[in-house]
C-alpha positions, 0 to 999 in steps of 0.5 A: 191847688191848681195846675199852671201852664206856660204858653206863648201868647198875646198880651192885651197890648198885642205883644207876644210873651210867655204867659203863666195861666191857671188850668181853667183860663179861657186865654189858655189856647192849647194846654196839650202843647203848653209847658205844664208845671206842678200844682201850686197853691198860689200863682206867685209860687207858680211864677217862681217855678216858671221863671226857673225855666223861662226868666221872661215868664209873666202872669196872665192878666186874666187868670193869674193875678192875685192869689 
């Protein structure tokens, strides 16, 4: 299981968004300042948890796609 984080960042189209990242994502800039979620077996489950906190959370297109 991996740890996931929510961090505000830029999507590939330049827009800012709350993004769900896996712990080893290169796009996760500052894990110490990001919202840490519990460990989860899949990014889909982590996204469900993240959206309970912030409804607009989206998966990072670089690390949290697929499972």
